[in-house]
N, C-alpha and C positions, 0 to 999 in steps of 0.2 A: 625685393618685392617690386612689382610693376603696378603703377596706378593706371587709371583709365586714360590719362593723357600720355601714356607711354614714357613716363619719367621714372627713374630708378630711385628707390629708397635704400637706406643703408642698414636696415634691421634684419639682415639675413641671420638665421640661427647657426648656420654652418657653411663653410666654404672649403671645398676640397680640390686639390690639384691632382688629377689622375695621372696614371703612368704614361699616357700618351700626351701629357702636358695640357689636356683639356681641362676646363674649369667647370665644376659642378657646385651649385648652390642649393641650400635646403632651408625650408621654413619649418617650424615646430608648432604643434598644438598640444593639447593635454595628453593625447594618446600616442602620437608618433610624429616622425619627421617625414616630410614629403619633398620631392625635388621640384624645382621651378625652372622652366625653360628660359634661358638667357637670350635676350635680343642684342642687336648690335649696340644700341644705346646703353643697355645695362652692362655689356661687356666692357665698353670704354669707360663707363662710370666706375667699375671696379678698379681698373688700372688703365690709364691712357696708352700704355705700351702693349696691352694685350692685342691679339690678332683675332678677328672674327672671320671665319671661313663661310663665305656666302653659299658654297655648294652644300656643305654639310650642316650649315646653320649651327655651328658650335663655336665656343669661345676658347682660345688657346693662349697660353702664356707667351708663346712665340709661334712664328709661322712654321707649320709642319714641313718636314723634308718630304718631297715627293717619293712615293713608294715605287721601288723598282727592284728587279732581280739582282742587280749588282750591288745594292745597298744591304748591309747586314740587317738581319731581322731577329728580334729578341722575342722568344716564345716563353712566357712565364707560366709555370704550373701554379694553379690556384691564384689567378691574378686579382681577385676581389679585394681591392683597397688594402687595408692593413692586416688582412687575414694572413696567418702564417703559423709555423710551428715554433714554439719558444724553446730555445736551447737553455734550459734551466740547470744551473750548477749550484750545488750547496757548498757551504764554506769548507767543509772537510773534504770535498772532492776537488777543490781548486788545484790546478796544476797537474792533474792526473787524467784529464778527460780527452777523448777523441770522438770523432764523428765519422760513421760509416755511411756512405751514400751508394745505393745500388738501385738498378732498374733494368727492365728489359725494353728493347726498342726494335723497331722495324721501319724500313723506308719503303713506302708504298707509292708507286708511280704508274700512271695509266699508259697503256700502249699508244693511245691516241696522242698523248702529250709528247712522247718521244718521236712519233712519226711526224708531228707538226714541225720539227726541226728540219726534216728533209724536204717536206712539201708544205711550207707555211701557208696558212689560210689568209694571212695578211702580209703584204710586202714589208720587208724589214725596215723599221724606223719610218713607216708610212702607213697611215690609216686610210682604208678605202671608204667609198661612199656608204657601204652598209654599216661599217663600224661607226662612222660619224653619225648616222641616223640613230644607231643604238645608244651612242653617248648622249645625244640630245634627248632621246626618250627617257633614259635613266635619270638625267638631270631634272626633267620635268616631274618624274615620279618622286624624286627627292624633295622637290619644292612642294608638291602636293602633300607628301607625308609630313613635312615640317609644319604645314598649315594645320593639318589634322591633329598633330601632336600639341600644337599651341592651343587649339580649341579644346582639346580633351583636358589639357592641364588647367585651363580656366574653369572648366566644369568641375574638376576635382577640387580645386580651391574653394569654389562656391559650396560644394557639398560638405567639405570639411568645416567651413564657417557655420553652415546650418546645423551640423552635428554638435558643434560646440554650444550652441544656444538652445538645443532641443533636449529636454530631460526625458528620462524614462518615466512612464506614467502607469497607473493601475486604476482599474474601474471595478465597481460593484453595483449591480442593478437592484439589489434588495438590502440596502444598508438601513439598519434600524434607526428611526428617528422618533424621539419622545417629545410630545408637546404638552404644555400646561397652561392654565389660565393665569398662573402667577409666574413670577420670574424664576429662572433657573440659574443657579450659580455653578460655574464650571471652572475648576482650578487646574485644568490639565496643562495650560500653557499654550495650547493651540487655539487659533481663532476660527472656531467652527460655527459661530452665530446660531442661536436657536437650535442647537444640536446637543443631544445627550446620548449616552451610550448604555441605556438600560442599567441593570444592576452591576455591570462590570465597571462602571465609573464610580469609584468609591468617594470621589470628591464632589459629586453632583448632589445637590439638595433639592428635592422635588416636594410639591405639596401632595395632597391626597387625591387630587383630580388630574391624572396623567393619561395620555393616550399614546400607544406605540404604533407608529406607522413605518412603512418601508419605502425608500426612494432611491433612485440611482445617484451615485457620487463618483467623482473623478479626482484623483490626487496625483501630484508629481513628486517623485522621490528626489531628495537632496543627495549629495555625494555621501554624506553620513548615512542617509536613509537606505542607500543601496547596500551598505554593509549590514544594516539591521535586517533588511529584506532578505538577504542571502542567508542569514542565520535562521530566519523564520522558515524559509522554503526548504533549505538543504541544498547540497550541490546539484543534484539531478534536476529538481524542479526549477532551481534558479537558472540553470543552463537553458531549460526549455522556455523560461520566461524571457530570456534575452533574445530568443528567436522571434518573438512578437507574433506568434501564430494565434489568431482569434479562436480557432477550433480547439486548440490545446494550449491555453495561456500558461499553464504550470502553477496556477494558484487558484484559490477559491475566495468567496466573500468572507469566509471566516478568517482567512489570512489578512484581508484588508481591514477587517474589524480589529484584529489583534494589533496591527501596527498603528491604527488610528486611535485606539482607546487606551494605549499605554503611554506612560511618560518615560522617555528615553534619556538617560543621564548625560549623554555627551553632546546633545544638541537637538535641533529640530530634524525629524526624519521625513516629514511630508509637508507639502503645501497644496492648497487648492489651485487648480489650473484647468485649462481647456484643451490640453494636448491629448490627442487620442492614443489609446493603447497601441503599441507597435510602431508608432511614427518614427522613433529613433532607430529601431531595428531595420525598418525599410530604408532609411537613409544610409545606414551602414552597408546594407546589401547593394544598394546602388553605387556606393563608393567603391566597393570591391570589384564590381563589374567594370566600372570606368577605369580603375587602375589596371585591371587585366587587359583591357583594350589598349591602354596606353603602353603597357609592356609589349604587346603584340605589334603596335605601330612602330615602336623603337627598334624591335627586331627586324621588321620589314625595312626600316630606314638603314640599318646596318648592312643588310644584304644588298640593298641598292647601291650603297656607297662602295662596298667591296666589288660589286659588279662594274661600277664605273672605273675603279682603279685597275681592275683586270683588263678591261677593254682598252684603256689608254696604254697599258704596259705591253700589249701584244706587239710582237716584232722586235722587242729590245734584247733578244737573246744573243749571247756571244758565242754559244756552242754551235758547231757546224754539223756534228753527227751525234746520234744517240749514245755512242760509246764515250765521246767527250763529255756529254752531259752527266753520265754516271761517274766518270772520273773526277769531275769538278766539285761534287758535293762536299762541303766542309762544314762540320757541326761541332760546336763546343758546348760543354756543360758548365754552368756558372752557379756558384753558391752566393746568394745575396742576403744582405741584412736589410730589414724593413726600417726605414726612418720614420719614426712616429710623428715627427713634426709636420712633414708634408707628404707622407705615404709614398715616397720614392724609394728606389732600391739602390744599394751600393754593393757592387761585386767585390767579394773578398777572396774568392778562389775560382780558378777556371781549369779545365782539363779537356783535352781533345777527346771527344766521344767518337766521332767518325771523321778522321782527318782525310783531306782530299787524296784520292788514290794517285793522281798524276804528280804528286810531290815526290814520290819514291819509285813508282813503277807504272805499269799500265793495267788496264782492266783484265787482260788475259792472264797475266802473272798473278793478279789478285785472286781471280777465281780458281786458279789451278794450284795455288800454294797454300791457301787458307781453308778454313772449314766453311761454316755458313756465311753467305755473302752479305746478308742483311737487306738484299733487294727483293721486294715483293712486287713484281711487275704483272699487271693484269689488264684485261680489256673489257670494255662495256659492249654488250651485244648491240648490233645495229638492227634496223627494222627488218632486214633480210635474214637475220639469224634467229632461228626458232628453237624454243625449249632449252634455253641456256640460262645459267645462273647470272647474277648481276655482275660478277667479275670473274672471268675465266683466267686461270693462272698460266703464265708463260713458263714452260719448263722443257727440259731435254731428257729423253728417256733412254737409258742404257746406251749412250753414245750415238743414238740415232735421233734424227729430228722428229719431234713430236708435233703433230699438226693441231694447233688450237682451233676451236670452233668459232673463233671471232676473227673476222677478216683483217682487222687492224693488227692483231697479234701475229697473224700469218706473215704479213709484210714486215713487221718489226723483227721477228725472229730471223728471217732471211737476211735483213740488213745487219743485225747484230753479229750473226755468225760470219758474215763476210768481213766485217771490221775486225772481229776477234782473230780470224785466220790471218789477216794482214799483220796484226800485232804479234802473233805467235812466231813469225819469222820462218815458218815452214815453207818448203818448196812446193810447187804445184803438184809434184808427184807424190807428196806426203799427205795429201788432203784426206785420204782414207784413215789416217792415224790421228787426225785432228779432233774429230768429234768425241772419241772415247776419252780424251783428256779433260773434257769439261764435265763438272759434276752435274748430276741430274737436277739438283735444286739450285742451279746457278742463279736463276731469276725467280725462284719460288722458295725463298729461304725460310728457315725457322727463325724464331726470335733470337736476337743477340743479347747477351748480358753484359752489363757494365758495372764495375764496383771499384770504389776507391775509399781509402781510410785517411782522414785528415787528422794528423797529430801535431802539426806545427803549432807551438804555443802562441805565436803571434796571431795566427788565424783564429785559434780557439778563444783568445782574449777578445777579439773583435766581435764574436757571436755570442759570448757568454751572457746569459739572461736577456737575450734579445730574440725577436721573432725573425726567422729565416725562411727563405724560399729558394727553390732551385729554378733555373731557367735554361733555355737552350738557345744559343746564338747561332744563327745560320750565317756563317761568314761569307759563303758564296753558293749560289745555285742559279743555274741558267734555265731551269724548268720548274714547273709546279710539281710539288710532291707532298705527301702526307707523312708526318713523323708520328708514328704510333708508339705509345708508351704504356707500360704495364708493370705491376709489382714494384712500385716506387717505395723505397724504404729509406728513412732517415733514422739511424740508430745511434743513440748516444751510449758510449761505453766509458765508465769512470771507475777508477779504483778507489776503494774506501778502506780506511784502517779501522777495523772493528775494535781491536784491543791489542795491548802489548803484554805479553806474558814472559816472565823470567822462569825458566824451567831448570831445575837442578837434575842433572843426569846422575842417577844412582849406580849405573854400571857402564862398562865400556861399550861403545857401539858394536853391534853384531848383526846377526841375521837369524832367521827362524828356520828350523829344519822340519820337514814333513816326513812322517814315517810311511814308507811304502814297502810292501812285501816284495823281496827280490830273491828268488831261488835260483837265479842264473849265476854261475860261478865266474865264468870268464868275462873279460872286458877288452874292448878294442878302442884305441884312442880315437876320439871324435870331438869335433868342435862345432858341429851342426846339429840341427834338430833330428833326433833319432828315436824311433819307437823300440823300446827294449821289451822283447816278447819272449816267453819261454813257457812250455807246457809239457807236462808228463801225464799221459792218459792212456786208456786202452786203445787198441787199434782202430776201434770204431769211433773214437773221440769222446767216449763216455767216461765217467768216473775221473774227472780231472783232478790232479794233485800237483803241488809245487807250481802253481800258476805265477807268471810274471808278465805284467802288461802296463807300461807307463812310458811317457815321453820325457826326454832329457835333452837339453841344449848342449851340454858339455860334460864329459865324463868326470872332469875334475870337480864338479859340483856335488858329487856323490861321496858320502862317507859310509863305508860298509861296517856293519856291526851285527853281532848275533844277539837278537832280542826275542824273547818268548814271553807271552802272557798266558798264564794258566788260571782260568777263572771258573768258579762254580756259580752258574747263573740259574736261579730257580725259575725265572720266566722262560729262559731258553729251553730248559728241561721240559716244561709243560708244553711249549709250542712244538718242540720236536716230537713229543709223543702224540700230540694231536695230528701232526703232519703224517707220521708213520701210520697212525690208525686210519686216517682218511684214505691213504693209498691202498691199504688192505681191505677197507670196508667202505667202498664208494657209495653204498646204499644209504649211508648216513646223510648224504646231501639231498637224496630224493625225498626224504621225509615220509616214507610210506609207513603208516602206523594207524592204529585204531584209536589212539589216545588223542583227545581233543579237549584240552583244558579250558579253552575259551568258551566252550559250550557249558562247562561246569563251573562257572565263575563264582557261584554261591556255595560250593562245597568247601570242605575243610582245607583242601589243597589249593584252592583258587587264590590267585594274587594278580591284581591289576598292575600294569606297568606304570612308570613314573608319570605318564600323561593321563592317568585316571581312565584308561581304556586299554584294550588289547592293541598291541602294536601292529601296524599295517606295513608289509614289506613291498616297496616299489609298486604301489597300486595293486597289490595282490591280496591274498588272504591275511587274516590277522594271526597274531602269535602271542601267547601268554607267557611271560617270563616268571621265574620262580625265585624265592629267597634263597633256597638251598636245594640240594638234590636228594635230601632225606627228610622224612617226617620224624616226629618224636619216637615212633616205633621202628625207626631205621628202615622204613619202606621207601622205595624209590618214588619220587613225585613225578606225576605225569606232566611233561612240558611240551610245548609246541602244539601242532595239530596235524591232520593228515592231508593238508593241501599245499603247504609251502614246499616247492621244489627248487632248491638253490642251484641245481645244475643248469637251469634256464638262465641264470644270471652270469654264468661263467663262460668266457670266450676262449680261455687258454686250457690246454690239456694239462691236468694236474700231474700226470706221469712225467712231463718234461721238466718239472721242478726238481733240482738236484741238490740244493743247499738250503739250509735253514733261513739264510738271508733272502734267498729267492722266494721261499715259501711265504715269508712275511710280506715281501713286495707283492706277491700274487694275491694274498688275502686282502690287503688294504686297497689295491688297485681294482680288484674285481668285485668286492663285496661291501662297498660303502655306497649308500644311496645318497646322491647329492641333493635330492629333494627333501630329505628329512634330517640332514646332518646338523642343521641349526635349530631344530625344534626339540631335540632330546639331548640328554646329558651324556650319552655314550653311543657307540656304534651298534645299533640293534642287530644287524645281520651277523656280525662277527660274534656277538654274545650268544645269539641263537645257536650257532654251530657249536660253540663250546658247551652249551647246555645239553645239546644232543650227545656230545661226547661223554658228558657226565652220566646221562641216562640212556646209554647206548642200547640197552636191552629192549627199549621200546621200538627200535628201528631195525637192528641187525641181530644176528644170532651170537656174534662174538662180543663179549663184555669187555669194555675198555678198562685201562688202568685207573681212570677217573682221577688223574693227578690234579691236585690243587695246591695253593700256597702252603697250607698247613702240612700236607703229607710230604711235599718236597723239602720244607724246612726241617722236618724231623729227620728225613733221610740225610740231608747235608750235615746235620749235627752229629749223626752217627759216625761220619767219616772223621770229624775232628781235624786235627792238624797232622795226622799221620800221613795223609796222602802227599803232603809237601816233601816229607823225607823220602818217600818211595819214588816220587817223580824225579827228585834231585839226583838219584843214582843213575838215571839214564840220560841226563842232560850234560853236555860237555862243560867243563869247568870254566871255559872262556866265554860261555853264553851269559848274557844279561837277562834275568827273568824275574818275574814277580807273580804273586798270587793274591787273590782276593775273593770274597764271596759277594755276589751282586744281588741286591734286592730291587727289583723293578716290577712294574705291572706288565702283564702279557699284552699282546695286541688285542686280546679279547676284552680287556678291562680298561682301556685308555679313557681317562676322564676328560670331559670337555666342559665348557661353560654352560650352565643351565639357563637357556634363554626363556624368558617369559613368553607364555603362549597367548597370542591374540588371533583374531580372525579379521580378514579384509572384507568379509561379506557384510553387506548392510542389513543384517538381520532378516534375510529372506527365507530362513528355514531350509536352506539347501542341505544342511547336515543337521538333523535333529539330535538333540541330546548332547551337543558339544559343550554347552554352557561356557563359552569363551567370550572374553571381553573384546568388543570392537574398539580399537584404539582411536579411530577417527570420530565415531559418533558417541562414544562413551556409553554403550549399551551392552548388556549381557545377552548374547544371541543364542538361539537354539534351546531356550528353556521353556518353550511353550508360549510364554508371553515375553516380549522384549522389555527388559527392565532397565530404566535409567539408573546410572550410578553416579 
């Protein structure tokens, strides 16, 4: 801390050594820490060996090394003090971890920068008068900014001291005051002299002659009182109170009376004071403004300092041509550990990200033998260039020179092509074959990707449970350039042992066999992927039998056997008869009938579907399902209606279906409505077609067999076991076969989970009579009046 006599005190709350070896000091108040500008006297007071830079007005642990192109530059990703990614390793992961580092990068260079090597604006190693004037002007700007920063810092310190001693206050212009001719006893613990709080003060004893008046009061909140006040107002009003807006303070006189008339168990909540409402809020607003201005001034100072460095460094390039400049770029990636004691970095791993091209070859070989170059060279339009983007890319199009619309890139492209031709070693007569050898994006590259995985246990031990950062070291560069980074990933990969199981193997190791129909007799030796296909059918390809179609990698993986399964499937018998009946009576799908059971819902044959209403098919007409297809008098029940035409739902020609399995796929893929499949317990469309099959006389002239589970089960019981003996006489004795009776549901009766019905409507009577519960509001909607449940 600095006193008015410019002497340094030693009660700094925090001292930091930054990555550039500069020293930062901080003071703390109740609310936050704030930086303090160090002067020459204070810098030496901290440590006599410290160095104070008069140009930058900064204190350093040692004299900084002058910045130049030939000196390595370290670029730190996320350089903010101790911030970093913690490489956390649990105990059971120890010794099994690795770290993957990956990122995309691009090297962006301006055409003007490379041209400056050929025609430098400043004589090498010599500054002209214009540059000297610029240096003097920049130094003066730095001095002025340092003065403003020091003044602004003093203002901030003063505001922070005022904020510390300024409490939050509340006011009430109509606070009730009760007066009496006799003394009033108040046991509230607060010193409010001659003040009572009407009947709300249970501890006040008044005589029979009292008078209630109203007067303005002003109280200041203690730290404990702020907590009480927040509980009284609630989060929203308390936030508004902190803004200190007179037009909307966030509280009323009733709130003031409440905090003033109650006894709070943990201390005193308010005191009388003269601080106006909003005074502290105004000070905080002023502090934020001053700190924003201070940040802006520091940014301006950094820019001026960089400008000074760049001006002084002009002309120090060792590269003589643009090609040499590109060949000399040398960049490394470093993995660093953050040292918590002084916030410095220690490199534990490094890898060449973009090694110098001139170490192994030249630029021409690099461009013609690799993929993307990583160079993104572009030019800024000059005042004479019209309607151009901020950066026009330098590129070569189809082996022919493409003329950029920036004059600097025109000149640079000519120079680069001449230098690359010299490096190619081609004769003058071969110049026509030179340009096609260069890739179009030689200087307009896509992003390059870098990835490495660190598994060395020694390195992993150094970073375990520590914060890490990555940085890029520019080993050498003789021109200005931008290193663009994207998609930076630090990914920890560790193996963990979940459990150890001891498994007893009950059988010898083996393999699983898959049963595939193979009606092709001959085999050809093969050890490569082969499609084994065989088909016996009519000349037009219809009525296929003895089909074979599968892939095999090696014929030795096949074991041939004669296997036959002969099953009696009740469900397949019903489905097959429905399929055949639909093929012969397509009118069953059109639904043309005079029977409309939904209109006769109250008659003896009426039955509502599971949803307490007639079912609606795909936003079309309704359909009434039946319990059975016969009444007690064996009369056919009227099912369906005269409006549902299922042919409009079908996109495949039913006549193209040739097998029962294809028919099943056809039905479930064409006639299941996705919009209602989760609101009912079965597939309504499939069931409706089966009911039409049962009551076919209502739709077509031909009466169906009306097969159901009962009739098919009776039929299968008539066959008994005799069919096995009969079939066995025509099956070769070497065949392996089995027989069984299969009981399953047909595709028309597949059961699903019965979902509870709700409505997402907010009871707006869009569908009257639904009587469904709204799961969000808990109301029964559509019942005339919306009823809470």
